[in-house]
DSSP file (Angstrom, degrees, kcal/mol; ACC not computed):
  #  RESIDUE AA STRUCTURE BP1 BP2  ACC     N-H-->O    O-->H-N    N-H-->O    O-->H-N    TCO  KAPPA ALPHA  PHI   PSI    X-CA   Y-CA   Z-CA
    1    1 A M              0   0    0      0, 0.0     2,-0.4     0, 0.0     0, 0.0   0.000 360.0 360.0 360.0 131.4   58.4  117.5   76.1
    2    2 A E        -     0   0    0      0, 0.0     2,-0.3     0, 0.0     0, 0.0  -0.843 360.0-129.4-103.2 136.1   61.6  117.9   74.1
    3    3 A L        -     0   0    0     -2,-0.4     2,-0.5     1,-0.0     0, 0.0  -0.638  18.3-142.3 -83.5 139.5   64.9  116.3   75.0
    4    4 A E        -     0   0    0     -2,-0.3     2,-0.5     0, 0.0    -1,-0.0  -0.876  14.4-125.3-104.0 131.6   67.9  118.5   75.2
    5    5 A E        -     0   0    0     -2,-0.5     3,-0.1     1,-0.2    -2,-0.0  -0.629  27.8-179.4 -75.1 121.7   71.3  117.2   74.1
    6    6 A K        +     0   0    0     -2,-0.5     2,-0.3     1,-0.3    -1,-0.2   0.891  64.7   8.2 -91.4 -44.9   73.7  117.7   77.0
    7    7 A F        -     0   0    0      2,-0.0     2,-0.4     0, 0.0    -1,-0.3  -0.963  60.0-158.7-136.4 153.1   76.9  116.3   75.5
    8    8 A F        -     0   0    0     -2,-0.3     2,-0.4    -3,-0.1    -3,-0.0  -0.996   8.2-170.4-135.0 129.0   78.0  115.2   72.0
    9    9 A Y        +     0   0    0     -2,-0.4     3,-0.1     1,-0.1    -2,-0.0  -0.952  15.3 171.9-120.6 137.9   80.9  112.9   71.3
   10   10 A N        +     0   0    0     -2,-0.4    -1,-0.1     1,-0.1    -2,-0.0  -0.168  35.8 126.4-134.8  42.9   82.3  112.1   67.9
   11   11 A G        +     0   0    0      2,-0.0     2,-0.4    27,-0.0    -1,-0.1   0.377  59.0  75.0 -83.9   4.9   85.5  110.1   68.7
   12   12 A H        -     0   0    0      1,-0.1     4,-0.1    -3,-0.1    19,-0.0  -0.921  56.7-162.6-120.4 145.2   84.5  107.2   66.5
   13   13 A L  S    S+     0   0    0     -2,-0.4     2,-0.2     2,-0.1    -1,-0.1   0.643  79.4  38.3 -95.5 -18.6   84.7  106.9   62.7
   14   14 A T  S    S-     0   0    0      1,-0.1    -2,-0.0    22,-0.0    22,-0.0  -0.679 108.5 -50.8-124.2-179.7   82.4  103.8   62.5
   15   15 A E        -     0   0    0     -2,-0.2    18,-2.4    17,-0.1     2,-0.5  -0.227  48.4-135.2 -56.9 129.2   79.3  102.6   64.2
   16   16 A I  E     +A   32   0A   0     16,-0.2    16,-0.3     1,-0.1    -1,-0.1  -0.753  31.4 167.0 -83.2 127.3   79.4  102.6   68.0
   17   17 A N  E     +     0   0A   0     14,-2.2     2,-0.3    -2,-0.5    15,-0.2   0.327  56.0  46.1-127.6   8.1   78.0   99.3   69.3
   18   18 A A  E     +A   31   0A   0     13,-1.3    13,-2.6    43,-0.1     2,-0.4  -0.953  49.4 170.6-152.6 133.8   79.0   99.2   73.0
   19   19 A I  E     +A   30   0A   0     -2,-0.3     2,-0.3    11,-0.2    11,-0.2  -0.996   8.3 176.0-136.9 137.4   78.8  101.6   75.8
   20   20 A N  E     -A   29   0A   0      9,-2.0     9,-2.6    -2,-0.4     2,-0.4  -0.987  12.7-159.8-146.1 135.3   79.5  100.8   79.5
   21   21 A I  E     -A   28   0A   0     -2,-0.3     2,-0.5     7,-0.2     7,-0.2  -0.926   1.0-164.5-113.0 136.9   79.7  103.0   82.6
   22   22 A N  E  >> -A   27   0A   0      5,-3.0     5,-1.7    -2,-0.4     4,-1.2  -0.928   3.7-172.7-121.8 106.2   81.4  102.0   85.8
   23   23 A N  T  45S+     0   0    0     -2,-0.5    -1,-0.1     1,-0.2    19,-0.1   0.799  84.5  60.2 -67.5 -29.7   80.4  104.1   88.8
   24   24 A E  T  45S+     0   0    0      1,-0.2    -1,-0.2     2,-0.1    -2,-0.0   0.877 115.4  33.8 -64.9 -37.0   83.0  102.5   91.0
   25   25 A L  T  45S-     0   0    0     -3,-0.3    -1,-0.2     2,-0.2    -2,-0.2   0.581 101.9-130.3 -92.1 -12.4   85.8  103.6   88.7
   26   26 A N  T  <5S+     0   0    0     -4,-1.2    16,-2.6     1,-0.3     2,-0.3   0.896  71.6 113.0  57.1  42.4   84.2  106.9   87.7
   27   27 A L  E   < -AB  22  41A   0     -5,-1.7    -5,-3.0    14,-0.3     2,-0.3  -0.930  46.3-167.9-136.6 158.7   84.9  105.9   84.0
   28   28 A W  E     -AB  21  40A   0     12,-2.2    12,-3.3    -2,-0.3     2,-0.3  -0.983   7.4-153.2-144.4 156.7   83.0  105.0   81.0
   29   29 A I  E     -AB  20  39A   0     -9,-2.6    -9,-2.0    -2,-0.3     2,-0.4  -0.912   5.9-163.0-127.6 154.8   83.9  103.4   77.6
   30   30 A S  E     -AB  19  38A   0      8,-1.9     8,-2.9    -2,-0.3     2,-0.4  -0.987  12.6-166.3-130.3 144.5   82.5  103.5   74.1
   31   31 A A  E     -AB  18  37A   0    -13,-2.6   -14,-2.2    -2,-0.4   -13,-1.3  -0.988   3.2-156.8-133.7 141.0   83.5  100.9   71.5
   32   32 A S  E >   -A   16   0A   0      4,-2.2     3,-1.9    -2,-0.4    27,-0.6  -0.780  32.8-109.1-116.5 162.1   83.0  100.9   67.7
   33   33 A I  T 3  S+     0   0    0    -18,-2.4    26,-0.2     1,-0.3   -17,-0.1   0.684 111.6  68.9 -64.9 -17.8   82.9   98.0   65.3
   34   34 A D  T 3  S-     0   0    0    -19,-0.2    -1,-0.3    24,-0.2    23,-0.1   0.390 121.7 -98.1 -83.3   6.2   86.3   99.1   63.8
   35   35 A G  S <  S+     0   0    0     -3,-1.9    18,-2.6     1,-0.3     2,-0.5   0.617  77.7 137.4  94.1  12.9   88.1   98.1   67.0
   36   36 A I  E     - C   0  52A   0     -4,-0.3    -4,-2.2    16,-0.2     2,-0.5  -0.816  30.5-170.6 -97.2 130.9   88.4  101.4   68.7
   37   37 A I  E     -BC  31  51A   0     14,-3.0    14,-2.6    -2,-0.5     2,-0.4  -0.986   5.0-161.9-118.7 124.3   87.7  101.7   72.4
   38   38 A N  E     -BC  30  50A   0     -8,-2.9    -8,-1.9    -2,-0.5     2,-0.5  -0.908   3.6-155.2-107.0 134.3   87.5  105.2   74.0
   39   39 A L  E     -BC  29  49A   0     10,-2.9     9,-3.6    -2,-0.4    10,-1.3  -0.933  17.0-179.0-110.4 128.3   87.9  105.6   77.8
   40   40 A Y  E     -BC  28  47A   0    -12,-3.3   -12,-2.2    -2,-0.5     7,-0.2  -0.871  27.7-113.0-125.3 155.3   86.3  108.7   79.4
   41   41 A T  E  >  -B   27   0A   0      5,-2.5     4,-1.1    -2,-0.3   -14,-0.3  -0.537  41.0-113.3 -79.4 155.6   86.1  110.1   82.9
   42   42 A F  T  4 S+     0   0    0    -16,-2.6   -20,-0.0     2,-0.2   -21,-0.0  -0.986  88.9   3.0-138.4 127.2   82.7  110.2   84.5
   43   43 A P  T  4 S+     0   0    0      0, 0.0    -1,-0.2     0, 0.0   -16,-0.1  -0.960 127.8  59.6 -96.1   8.8   81.0  112.5   85.3
   44   44 A A  T  4 S-     0   0    0      2,-0.1    -2,-0.2     1,-0.1    -3,-0.0   0.720  89.0-143.6 -71.8 -19.5   83.5  115.0   83.8
   45   45 A F     <  +     0   0    0     -4,-1.1     2,-0.4     1,-0.2    -3,-0.1   0.875  43.7 149.8  61.4  41.3   83.1  113.5   80.3
   46   46 A K        -     0   0    0     -5,-0.1    -5,-2.5     0, 0.0     2,-0.3  -0.885  51.5-115.1-106.0 137.0   86.8  113.9   79.3
   47   47 A L  E     +C   40   0A   0     -2,-0.4    -7,-0.3    -7,-0.2     3,-0.1  -0.553  31.1 179.7 -69.0 126.7   88.6  111.5   77.0
   48   48 A V  E     -     0   0A   0     -9,-3.6     2,-0.3     1,-0.4    -8,-0.2   0.866  59.8 -33.1 -93.1 -50.0   91.3  109.7   78.8
   49   49 A R  E     -C   39   0A   0    -10,-1.3   -10,-2.9     2,-0.0    -1,-0.4  -0.986  47.0-129.6-164.9 162.6   92.7  107.5   76.0
   50   50 A S  E     -C   38   0A   0     -2,-0.3     2,-0.4   -12,-0.2   -12,-0.2  -0.941  19.8-165.6-118.3 145.5   91.8  105.5   72.9
   51   51 A K  E     -C   37   0A   0    -14,-2.6   -14,-3.0    -2,-0.4     2,-0.5  -0.997   5.8-155.1-132.4 135.4   92.8  101.9   72.3
   52   52 A K  E     -C   36   0A   0     -2,-0.4   -16,-0.2   -16,-0.2     3,-0.1  -0.946   7.7-159.4-111.1 124.3   92.8  100.0   69.0
   53   53 A I        -     0   0    0    -18,-2.6     4,-0.1    -2,-0.5     6,-0.0  -0.361  57.1 -42.1 -86.5-179.9   92.5   96.2   69.0
   54   54 A K    >   -     0   0    0      1,-0.1     3,-1.9    -2,-0.1    -1,-0.2  -0.095  59.5-125.7 -48.3 136.2   93.6   94.2   66.0
   55   55 A S  T 3  S+     0   0    0      1,-0.3    -1,-0.1    -3,-0.1    -2,-0.1   0.755 104.9  54.6 -61.9 -28.8   92.4   95.9   62.8
   56   56 A E  T 3  S+     0   0    0    -21,-0.1     2,-0.3     2,-0.0    -1,-0.3   0.525  91.1  95.6 -84.8  -1.8   90.5   92.9   61.4
   57   57 A N    <   -     0   0    0     -3,-1.9     2,-0.5   -23,-0.1    21,-0.2  -0.709  62.0-149.5 -96.2 140.5   88.4   92.4   64.5
   58   58 A K  E     -D   77   0B   0     19,-3.3    19,-2.2    -2,-0.3     2,-0.3  -0.916  22.1-126.7-104.7 122.5   84.9   93.8   65.0
   59   59 A I  E     +D   76   0B   0    -27,-0.6    17,-0.3    -2,-0.5     3,-0.1  -0.515  34.4 166.9 -72.2 131.6   84.0   94.6   68.6
   60   60 A E  E     +     0   0B   0     15,-3.1     2,-0.3     1,-0.4    16,-0.2   0.635  66.2  19.1-113.3 -26.1   80.8   93.0   69.8
   61   61 A F  E     +D   75   0B   0     14,-1.7    14,-2.4   -43,-0.1    -1,-0.4  -0.994  58.4 178.4-150.1 136.5   80.9   93.5   73.6
   62   62 A A  E     +D   74   0B   0     -2,-0.3     2,-0.3    12,-0.2    12,-0.2  -0.994   7.3 172.6-143.9 138.1   82.9   95.9   75.9
   63   63 A F  E     -D   73   0B   0     10,-2.3    10,-3.2    -2,-0.3     2,-0.6  -1.000  28.4-133.7-147.6 141.8   82.8   96.2   79.6
   64   64 A L  E     -D   72   0B   0     -2,-0.3     2,-0.4     8,-0.2     8,-0.2  -0.877  26.4-158.6 -95.6 121.3   84.6   98.1   82.4
   65   65 A S  E     -D   71   0B   0      6,-3.5     6,-2.0    -2,-0.6   -43,-0.1  -0.852  17.5-163.5-104.2 134.8   85.5   95.8   85.3
   66   66 A A        +     0   0    0     -2,-0.4    -1,-0.1     4,-0.2    -2,-0.0  -0.092  45.6 138.5-102.0  32.6   86.2   97.1   88.7
   67   67 A S  S    S-     0   0    0      2,-0.3    49,-0.1     4,-0.1    51,-0.0   0.038  80.2 -71.8 -65.0-176.0   87.8   93.9   89.8
   68   68 A T  S    S+     0   0    0     67,-0.3    -1,-0.1     1,-0.3    48,-0.0   0.847 138.1  36.4 -50.6 -36.9   91.0   93.8   91.9
   69   69 A L  S    S-     0   0    0     66,-0.1    -2,-0.3    20,-0.0    -1,-0.3  -0.911 100.7-130.2-114.5 100.4   92.8   95.0   88.8
   70   70 A P        +     0   0    0      0, 0.0    20,-0.9     0, 0.0     2,-0.3  -0.205  42.4 166.7 -53.1 137.1   90.5   97.4   87.0
   71   71 A S  E     -DE  65  89B   0     -6,-2.0    -6,-3.5    18,-0.2     2,-0.5  -0.944  41.7-118.3-151.4 166.0   90.2   96.4   83.3
   72   72 A I  E     -DE  64  88B   0     16,-2.9    16,-2.6    -2,-0.3     2,-0.5  -0.963  28.6-157.6-110.7 123.3   88.4   96.7   80.0
   73   73 A I  E     -DE  63  87B   0    -10,-3.2   -10,-2.3    -2,-0.5     2,-0.4  -0.888  13.7-178.2-106.5 130.5   86.9   93.4   78.8
   74   74 A V  E     -DE  62  86B   0     12,-2.4    12,-3.1    -2,-0.5     2,-0.5  -0.989  17.9-164.0-133.1 134.3   86.3   93.1   75.0
   75   75 A I  E     +DE  61  85B   0    -14,-2.4   -15,-3.1    -2,-0.4   -14,-1.7  -0.983  24.5 169.5-112.8 129.0   84.8   90.4   72.9
   76   76 A A  E     -DE  59  84B   0      8,-2.7     8,-2.6    -2,-0.5     2,-0.4  -0.904  22.1-145.6-134.7 161.1   85.5   90.7   69.2
   77   77 A S  E     -DE  58  83B   0    -19,-2.2   -19,-3.3    -2,-0.3     6,-0.2  -0.963  11.8-140.5-128.2 149.1   85.1   88.7   66.0
   78   78 A D    >   -     0   0    0      4,-2.0     3,-2.0    -2,-0.4   -21,-0.1  -0.277  44.0 -82.6 -95.4-173.0   87.2   88.5   62.9
   79   79 A N  T 3  S+     0   0    0      1,-0.3   -22,-0.1   -23,-0.2    -1,-0.0   0.636 131.5  54.0 -69.6 -12.1   86.2   88.2   59.3
   80   80 A K  T 3  S-     0   0    0      2,-0.1    -1,-0.3     0, 0.0     3,-0.1   0.284 118.3-113.2 -98.1   8.2   85.7   84.4   59.7
   81   81 A N    <   +     0   0    0     -3,-2.0     2,-0.4     1,-0.3    -2,-0.1   0.705  66.6 149.0  64.6  24.2   83.4   85.0   62.7
   82   82 A L        -     0   0    0     21,-0.1    -4,-2.0     1,-0.0    -1,-0.3  -0.732  42.2-130.6 -82.9 137.4   85.9   83.5   65.2
   83   83 A K  E     -EF  77 101B   0     18,-4.6    18,-2.4    -2,-0.4     2,-0.3  -0.580  21.8-170.8 -92.7 150.9   85.7   85.2   68.5
   84   84 A E  E     -E   76   0B   0     -8,-2.6    -8,-2.7    -2,-0.2     2,-0.5  -0.994  10.5-150.3-136.4 142.7   88.4   86.6   70.7
   85   85 A I  E     -EF  75  98B   0     13,-2.7    13,-2.5    -2,-0.3     2,-0.3  -0.964  16.5-171.0-115.8 129.6   88.3   87.8   74.2
   86   86 A Y  E     -EF  74  97B   0    -12,-3.1   -12,-2.4    -2,-0.5     2,-0.4  -0.884  12.5-164.0-118.1 148.2   90.6   90.6   75.4
   87   87 A S  E     -EF  73  96B   0      9,-2.3     8,-3.6    -2,-0.3     9,-1.5  -0.985  14.9-179.3-130.0 122.7   91.4   92.0   78.8
   88   88 A Y  E     -EF  72  94B   0    -16,-2.6   -16,-2.9    -2,-0.4     6,-0.2  -0.916  27.3-119.6-118.8 145.6   93.2   95.4   79.0
   89   89 A S  E >   -E   71   0B   0      4,-2.8     3,-2.0    -2,-0.4   -18,-0.2  -0.345  38.6-102.9 -69.4 165.5   94.3   97.4   82.0
   90   90 A I  T 3  S+     0   0    0    -20,-0.9    -1,-0.1     1,-0.3   -19,-0.1   0.794 125.4  59.3 -60.4 -27.2   92.8  100.8   82.3
   91   91 A N  T 3  S-     0   0    0      2,-0.1    -1,-0.3     1,-0.0   -20,-0.1   0.480 124.3-104.3 -81.4  -2.3   96.2  102.1   81.0
   92   92 A G  S <  S+     0   0    0     -3,-2.0     2,-0.3     1,-0.3    -2,-0.1   0.471  71.6 143.0  97.8   2.2   95.8  100.1   77.8
   93   93 A K        -     0   0    0      1,-0.1    -4,-2.8     2,-0.0     2,-0.4  -0.608  56.4-115.7 -79.4 133.8   98.2   97.2   78.5
   94   94 A L  E     +F   88   0B   0     -2,-0.3    -6,-0.3    -6,-0.2     3,-0.1  -0.547  37.0 174.1 -68.1 122.8   97.0   93.8   77.2
   95   95 A L  E     -     0   0B   0     -8,-3.6     2,-0.3    -2,-0.4    -7,-0.2   0.818  62.7  -5.9 -97.2 -41.7   96.5   91.6   80.2
   96   96 A E  E     -F   87   0B   0     -9,-1.5    -9,-2.3    40,-0.1    -1,-0.4  -0.992  55.1-168.5-156.4 153.1   95.0   88.4   78.6
   97   97 A H  E     -F   86   0B   0     -2,-0.3     2,-0.4   -11,-0.2   -11,-0.2  -0.966   1.8-174.2-149.7 126.6   93.8   87.2   75.2
   98   98 A I  E     -F   85   0B   0    -13,-2.5   -13,-2.7    -2,-0.3     2,-0.3  -0.988  20.3-178.3-119.6 131.3   91.9   84.1   74.3
   99   99 A K  E     +     0   0B   0     -2,-0.4   -15,-0.2   -15,-0.2   -16,-0.1  -0.788  45.3  41.1-130.1 172.5   91.3   83.5   70.6
  100  100 A D  E     +     0   0B   0    -17,-0.3     2,-0.4    -2,-0.3   -16,-0.2   0.831  64.2 150.9  62.8  39.3   89.7   81.2   68.1
  101  101 A L  E     -F   83   0B   0    -18,-2.4   -18,-4.6    -3,-0.2    -1,-0.2  -0.847  31.2-158.3 -94.9 135.5   86.5   80.6   69.9
  102  102 A N        +     0   0    0     -2,-0.4     2,-0.6   -20,-0.2    -1,-0.2   0.980  68.5  20.1 -81.2 -59.2   83.6   79.9   67.6
  103  103 A S        +     0   0    0    -21,-0.1    21,-1.8   -20,-0.1     2,-0.6  -0.856  56.2 166.3-127.5 100.1   80.3   80.7   69.3
  104  104 A I  E     +G  123   0C   0     -2,-0.6     2,-0.3    -3,-0.2    19,-0.2  -0.952  19.6 178.8-105.8 124.5   80.1   83.0   72.3
  105  105 A M  E     +G  122   0C   0     17,-2.4    17,-2.8    -2,-0.6    -2,-0.0  -0.943  50.5   7.6-129.2 149.7   76.5   84.0   73.0
  106  106 A N  E    S-     0   0C   0     -2,-0.3     2,-0.2    15,-0.2    -1,-0.2   0.892  73.0-164.8  54.6  53.2   74.8   86.2   75.6
  107  107 A S  E     +     0   0C   0     -3,-0.2     2,-0.3    14,-0.1    14,-0.2  -0.487  15.9 164.2 -70.9 133.5   77.8   87.6   77.4
  108  108 A I  E     -G  120   0C   0     12,-2.4    12,-2.9    -2,-0.2     2,-0.5  -0.958  33.7-126.5-142.0 162.2   77.2   89.2   80.7
  109  109 A I  E     -G  119   0C   0     -2,-0.3     2,-0.3    10,-0.2    10,-0.2  -0.941  29.4-174.6-109.7 132.8   79.3   90.3   83.7
  110  110 A I  E     -G  118   0C   0      8,-2.4     8,-2.5    -2,-0.5     2,-0.3  -0.871  12.3-146.4-124.4 159.6   78.4   89.0   87.1
  111  111 A K  E     -G  117   0C   0     -2,-0.3     6,-0.2     6,-0.2     2,-0.1  -0.947   8.8-143.6-123.2 145.5   79.7   89.6   90.7
  112  112 A D    >   -     0   0    0      4,-1.9     3,-1.9    -2,-0.3     6,-0.0  -0.341  44.0 -85.5 -93.3-174.7   79.9   87.3   93.6
  113  113 A F  T 3  S+     0   0    0      1,-0.3    -1,-0.0     2,-0.1    -2,-0.0   0.680 130.3  54.4 -66.4 -17.1   79.3   88.3   97.3
  114  114 A Y  T 3  S-     0   0    0      2,-0.1    -1,-0.3     0, 0.0     3,-0.1   0.270 118.9-110.3 -98.5   9.5   82.9   89.4   97.6
  115  115 A F    <   +     0   0    0     -3,-1.9     2,-0.3     1,-0.3    -2,-0.1   0.644  67.2 149.4  67.7  19.3   82.5   91.8   94.5
  116  116 A N        -     0   0    0    -49,-0.1    -4,-1.9   -48,-0.0     2,-0.3  -0.616  40.1-135.3 -74.0 143.1   84.8   89.6   92.3
  117  117 A E  E     -G  111   0C   0     18,-0.3    18,-2.1    -2,-0.3     2,-0.3  -0.796  21.7-173.3-109.5 148.2   83.7   89.9   88.7
  118  118 A Y  E     -GH 110 134C   0     -8,-2.5    -8,-2.4    -2,-0.3     2,-0.5  -0.981  24.2-129.6-138.2 145.5   83.3   87.2   86.1
  119  119 A L  E     -GH 109 133C   0     14,-3.0    14,-2.8    -2,-0.3     2,-0.4  -0.867  30.5-170.9 -92.4 126.0   82.5   86.9   82.4
  120  120 A M  E     +GH 108 132C   0    -12,-2.9   -12,-2.4    -2,-0.5     2,-0.3  -0.969  15.2 149.2-122.1 133.7   79.7   84.5   81.8
  121  121 A Y  E     - H   0 131C   0     10,-2.2    10,-3.2    -2,-0.4     2,-0.5  -0.978  44.6-106.0-155.3 165.6   78.6   83.3   78.4
  122  122 A I  E     -GH 105 130C   0    -17,-2.8   -17,-2.4    -2,-0.3     2,-0.7  -0.838  27.7-150.6 -96.1 132.9   77.1   80.4   76.5
  123  123 A S  E   > -GH 104 129C   0      6,-2.9     6,-1.3    -2,-0.5     5,-0.8  -0.912  11.8-173.6-106.6 111.1   79.5   78.4   74.3
  124  124 A K  T > 5S+     0   0    0    -21,-1.8     3,-1.4    -2,-0.7     4,-0.2   0.843  85.7  59.2 -69.4 -34.0   77.8   76.8   71.3
  125  125 A E  T 3 5S+     0   0    0    -22,-0.5    -1,-0.2     1,-0.3   -21,-0.1   0.725 101.8  55.1 -70.5 -18.6   81.0   74.9   70.3
  126  126 A E  T 3 5S-     0   0    0     -3,-0.4    -1,-0.3   -23,-0.2    -2,-0.1  -0.051 131.3 -91.8-100.6  30.5   80.9   73.2   73.7
  127  127 A H  T < 5S-     0   0    0     -3,-1.4    -3,-0.2     1,-0.2    -2,-0.2   0.926  81.1 -51.6  60.6  50.7   77.3   71.9   73.1
  128  128 A N  S   <S+     0   0    0     -5,-0.8     2,-0.3    -4,-0.2    -4,-0.2   0.873  91.0 154.9  61.0  44.3   75.5   74.9   74.7
  129  129 A I  E     -H  123   0C   0     -6,-1.3    -6,-2.9     1,-0.0     2,-0.5  -0.697  44.8-116.5 -98.2 157.4   77.3   74.9   78.1
  130  130 A I  E     -H  122   0C   0     -2,-0.3     2,-0.4    -8,-0.2    -8,-0.2  -0.796  28.4-160.8 -92.1 130.1   77.7   78.0   80.3
  131  131 A I  E     -H  121   0C   0    -10,-3.2   -10,-2.2    -2,-0.5     2,-0.5  -0.929   5.4-167.3-113.9 135.5   81.2   79.2   80.8
  132  132 A I  E     -H  120   0C   0     -2,-0.4     9,-2.6   -12,-0.2     2,-0.4  -0.990   7.3-176.6-123.9 124.4   82.3   81.4   83.7
  133  133 A R  E     -HI 119 140C   0    -14,-2.8   -14,-3.0    -2,-0.5     7,-0.2  -0.968  24.4-123.0-123.2 135.6   85.7   83.1   83.6
  134  134 A S  E  >  -H  118   0C   0      5,-2.8     4,-2.0    -2,-0.4     5,-0.3  -0.408  44.9 -84.3 -73.6 153.2   87.2   85.3   86.4
  135  135 A L  T  4 S+     0   0    0    -18,-2.1   -18,-0.3     1,-0.2   -67,-0.3  -0.854  94.9   5.5-108.5 143.9   88.3   88.8   85.5
  136  136 A P  T  4 S+     0   0    0      0, 0.0    -1,-0.2     0, 0.0   -41,-0.1  -0.977 132.9  37.3 -99.7   5.5   90.7   90.1   84.3
  137  137 A F  T  4 S-     0   0    0      2,-0.1    -2,-0.2   -42,-0.0   -40,-0.1   0.382  93.1-127.0-104.7   4.9   92.7   86.9   83.5
  138  138 A F     <  +     0   0    0     -4,-2.0     2,-0.2     1,-0.2    -3,-0.2   0.717  39.7 171.1  64.4  28.8   89.9   84.6   82.4
  139  139 A E        -     0   0    0     -5,-0.3    -5,-2.8    -6,-0.1    -1,-0.2  -0.530  38.1-115.6 -66.0 135.3   90.6   81.5   84.6
  140  140 A C  B      I  133   0C   0     -7,-0.2    -7,-0.2    -2,-0.2    -1,-0.1  -0.504 360.0 360.0 -73.8 141.2   87.6   79.1   84.2
  141  141 A I              0   0    0     -9,-2.6    -1,-0.1    -2,-0.2    -8,-0.1   0.402 360.0 360.0 -93.9 360.0   85.5   78.6   87.3
């Protein structure tokens, strides 16, 4: 059986390393290591907008959150491997930014019974503790 290519996108100049679809929002994103995030409609597959985070940062994780304020959550690292977490509105406005974190590992998004979303990760600099932050403003739980 041969697979047929249905759609082809070439909106990135460097390696794409994150894709996330949010069925609640009918949107999806792709992110490349050069700091470009593209937002598309789903299932129409139309580009809505592109957003560039700081040029020296390499995107490692990108997620579309359907929290009370729909947002794009991004974890990036700079050339010194310091991590930064960004939260952008769907319209591209910066909502929150946390910087100078050393070791963020195993990032995932979780939901509670009320459909609130949280960023959960392991912090190596805090002696391997689990950190949970609410979205989109990163308050610690």
